[in-house]
C-alpha positions as MATLAB code, in Angstrom:
seq = 'MKLHAGAALASLALTACATAPAAPGEMADPYEGFNRQMFAFNNGVDKYAISPAATVYKTVTPGFARDRAGDFLRNLRAPVILANDVLQSEPSRAGNTVARFTINSTVGLLGFWDAADHFGIEHHSEDFGQTLAVWGVESGPFLVMPILGPTTPRDLVGTGVDRALDPLTWVEIDNDEDTDLAVRGGMGIIGALNARIRFDDQIDTLNAQPEPYVALRRLYSSQRQAAIANGRVNEAEAYEDLPDFDEIED';
ca = [
     165.679  -86.274    9.648;
     167.290  -83.547    9.057;
     168.157  -84.764    5.461;
     164.300  -84.738    4.814;
     164.118  -81.045    6.727;
     166.558  -79.875    4.068;
     164.760  -81.653    1.147;
     161.418  -80.085    2.010;
     163.193  -76.932    1.957;
     164.621  -77.069   -0.989;
     161.250  -78.235   -2.722;
     159.622  -75.528   -1.280;
     162.064  -72.708   -2.505;
     161.511  -74.351   -6.104;
     158.150  -74.602   -6.174;
     158.834  -70.641   -5.013;
     160.780  -69.746   -8.083;
     158.267  -71.609  -10.221;
     155.579  -69.769   -8.993;
     153.549  -66.630  -10.772;
     153.991  -63.470   -9.580;
     151.281  -61.831   -7.548;
     149.348  -58.571   -8.417;
     151.455  -55.643   -7.298;
     152.122  -54.991   -3.289;
     150.146  -58.693   -2.595;
     152.050  -62.107   -1.773;
     151.600  -64.776   -3.926;
     149.044  -67.295   -1.626;
     148.751  -70.716   -3.923;
     148.717  -72.609   -1.050;
     145.839  -70.887    0.819;
     143.863  -73.555    1.854;
     146.878  -74.860    3.195;
     147.406  -72.330    4.344;
     143.918  -71.352    6.967;
     143.911  -74.808    7.810;
     147.053  -74.627    9.661;
     146.217  -70.784   10.786;
     142.907  -72.608   12.514;
     145.700  -75.023   14.107;
     147.542  -72.151   14.980;
     144.289  -70.200   16.757;
     143.576  -72.912   18.241;
     146.738  -73.764   20.371;
     147.264  -70.776   21.351;
     143.813  -70.371   22.319;
     143.776  -74.103   24.625;
     147.634  -73.753   25.739;
     149.677  -70.579   24.787;
     146.886  -68.449   25.877;
     146.552  -69.769   29.138;
     150.012  -70.237   29.816;
     150.922  -66.921   29.902;
     147.780  -65.815   31.548;
     149.590  -68.026   34.727;
     152.948  -66.810   33.305;
     152.120  -63.820   33.651;
     150.345  -63.782   37.048;
     153.355  -65.663   38.956;
     156.155  -64.245   37.839;
     156.082  -59.665   38.174;
     156.754  -57.793   35.293;
     160.187  -56.895   36.281;
     161.216  -60.274   36.282;
     159.394  -60.740   33.283;
     160.903  -57.647   31.194;
     164.907  -58.610   32.724;
     164.411  -62.470   31.106;
     163.334  -60.607   28.258;
     166.151  -57.822   28.388;
     168.676  -60.865   28.576;
     167.004  -63.437   25.987;
     167.319  -60.152   23.743;
     171.093  -59.678   23.789;
     171.426  -63.503   23.096;
     170.321  -62.139   20.072;
     173.032  -60.202   19.208;
     175.509  -62.078   17.799;
     172.401  -63.654   15.543;
     171.907  -59.378   14.482;
     175.181  -58.510   13.940;
     176.213  -61.612   11.470;
     173.397  -60.195    8.913;
     174.081  -56.647    9.674;
     177.972  -57.568    8.205;
     176.297  -59.945    5.861;
     173.849  -56.926    4.893;
     176.736  -54.416    4.139;
     175.742  -51.931    6.512;
     178.708  -50.884    9.216;
     176.654  -48.632   11.140;
     174.383  -50.704   12.637;
     176.397  -53.545   12.698;
     178.190  -51.175   15.203;
     175.540  -50.224   17.225;
     174.742  -53.892   17.903;
     178.474  -54.292   19.097;
     177.666  -51.462   20.701;
     174.385  -52.529   22.798;
     176.285  -55.800   23.723;
     179.106  -54.710   25.046;
     177.364  -52.359   26.940;
     174.236  -55.192   28.091;
     176.602  -57.714   29.164;
     178.752  -55.274   31.616;
     176.623  -52.229   32.853;
     173.611  -54.201   32.095;
     174.825  -56.860   34.446;
     174.948  -59.703   31.646;
     172.012  -58.351   29.458;
     169.725  -58.337   32.547;
     169.202  -54.658   31.867;
     169.096  -52.577   28.371;
     171.255  -50.471   30.007;
     172.362  -49.436   25.827;
     168.501  -47.984   25.763;
     169.180  -44.851   28.297;
     172.124  -44.347   26.713;
     169.772  -43.656   23.698;
     171.199  -46.661   21.562;
     168.196  -48.542   19.756;
     167.568  -51.923   19.522;
     167.225  -53.938   16.368;
     166.714  -57.219   14.438;
     168.116  -58.700   12.084;
     167.667  -61.694   10.445;
     169.065  -64.313    7.924;
     165.695  -64.130    5.859;
     166.469  -60.284    5.270;
     170.134  -60.875    4.324;
     168.512  -63.097    1.459;
     165.947  -60.226    0.388;
     169.189  -57.754    0.710;
     170.822  -60.027   -1.708;
     168.050  -60.252   -3.993;
     166.257  -64.142   -3.272;
     162.937  -63.721   -3.994;
     160.534  -64.367   -0.829;
     158.296  -66.620   -2.692;
     154.971  -67.967   -2.079;
     153.176  -67.023    1.623;
     153.526  -69.819    4.168;
     151.623  -70.561    7.712;
     153.147  -73.698    9.119;
     152.266  -75.023   12.212;
     153.294  -73.374   15.964;
     156.122  -71.582   13.732;
     153.359  -69.253   12.382;
     153.338  -67.188    8.989;
     156.342  -67.300    6.723;
     158.384  -68.023    2.996;
     160.642  -70.452    1.913;
     162.774  -67.625    2.210;
     162.401  -66.896    5.354;
     161.666  -70.057    6.248;
     165.740  -71.011    5.114;
     166.776  -67.593    7.026;
     165.041  -69.197    9.882;
     167.631  -72.335    9.929;
     170.658  -70.645    8.938;
     170.773  -68.151   11.497;
     170.131  -71.120   13.734;
     173.943  -72.269   12.546;
     174.601  -68.590   13.298;
     173.889  -68.499   16.632;
     176.748  -69.583   18.665;
     174.226  -70.960   21.696;
     173.735  -73.244   19.162;
     177.012  -74.923   19.114;
     177.382  -74.507   23.228;
     177.699  -76.922   25.118;
     176.389  -76.677   29.025;
     178.584  -79.192   31.249;
     178.612  -81.903   28.572;
     174.912  -83.245   28.878;
     172.929  -83.419   25.984;
     170.005  -83.423   28.410;
     170.627  -80.598   30.177;
     171.965  -78.622   27.133;
     167.849  -79.329   25.516;
     166.142  -78.431   29.094;
     167.829  -75.054   29.229;
     166.897  -74.231   25.220;
     163.600  -75.475   25.897;
     162.978  -73.423   28.841;
     164.531  -69.830   26.987;
     162.055  -70.528   24.174;
     159.250  -71.288   26.823;
     160.121  -67.904   28.611;
     160.754  -65.943   25.256;
     157.374  -66.919   23.608;
     155.048  -66.528   26.563;
     157.062  -63.218   27.358;
     155.920  -62.328   23.931;
     152.806  -63.810   24.441;
     151.395  -61.530   27.028;
     153.642  -58.105   25.169;
     150.996  -58.686   22.021;
     147.839  -59.530   23.686;
     145.986  -57.093   22.820;
     147.251  -56.437   19.292;
     146.721  -60.157   19.097;
     143.531  -59.739   19.948;
     142.580  -57.284   17.709;
     144.343  -59.367   14.811;
     141.538  -61.652   15.507;
     138.448  -59.359   15.645;
     139.343  -58.354   12.348;
     136.552  -59.740    9.455;
     139.152  -61.830    7.556;
     141.740  -62.602   10.313;
     143.464  -64.918    7.632;
     144.136  -62.145    5.342;
     144.790  -59.409    7.592;
     147.486  -61.592    8.931;
     149.035  -61.919    5.084;
     149.076  -58.168    4.940;
     150.563  -57.667    7.909;
     153.459  -59.965    7.373;
     153.985  -59.250    3.756;
     153.939  -55.216    4.786;
     156.468  -55.917    7.859;
     158.995  -57.817    6.401;
     159.277  -55.771    3.467;
     159.531  -52.851    5.989;
     162.506  -54.965    7.825;
     164.235  -55.735    4.648;
     164.459  -52.305    4.449;
     165.657  -51.050    7.599;
     162.154  -48.942    8.173;
     162.787  -47.275    5.339;
     159.392  -48.217    3.914;
     155.950  -47.102    4.972;
     153.916  -49.689    6.288;
     149.929  -50.567    6.080;
     148.390  -47.846    7.693;
     145.077  -50.077    8.402;
     147.884  -52.425   10.149;
     150.401  -50.247   12.052;
     148.868  -50.773   15.524;
     148.856  -54.916   15.049;
     152.215  -56.756   16.207;
     155.354  -58.071   14.626;
     155.022  -61.881   14.873;
     159.032  -62.266   14.307;
     159.209  -61.230   17.698;
     157.376  -64.240   18.459;
     160.317  -66.735   17.978;
     162.534  -65.058   19.594;
];
């Protein structure tokens, strides 16, 4: 299975290299037919499964508890963020990540409270897809994957590397694979439900666009460019209030 997945990613990357460049400011979309089908599939999954589950979760879980879970899960991302800070030669941001993780893991009670934010040390996110972009690797064409959502071949490879960089991928709990799977699955579900609640209004706004698929493609492209430049570029004004879909993967 891993071999097939690796071959698929390699195939996508090679296809990306052979794809003609898009017009300035536009992301290449040679697989638009497939992407639109996946976009419709993902919307159906959200409408009939994820959104109702998030509504139930919001109803039965107090906001304070959701916030603590969100802070805890975000703190666990620090090692991956730090690795990418270092790989991108960003010493000040790496120091910021170390400071946040240290404060939140101690004063913040194992990360259940974002104490660093109260000290003015703001959160930032980095991933290996951004690192590859900093190294000069082209993104390749726009893709919409089942459940995963909008991405590119470069970001797909980045997601796999981030998994490998994450210490939680290799940590064993009680030497029990079933327990490990249950814990990781539970953390992923809670993170996804928290994100769905947090971005509920923005997702409704996206779906209310005259052409939601095109809006998503432009949004993803502009936000990834901003993330790669660490916020030093302006996002498209028409989409500035829409959600950062990378947060949903956390």
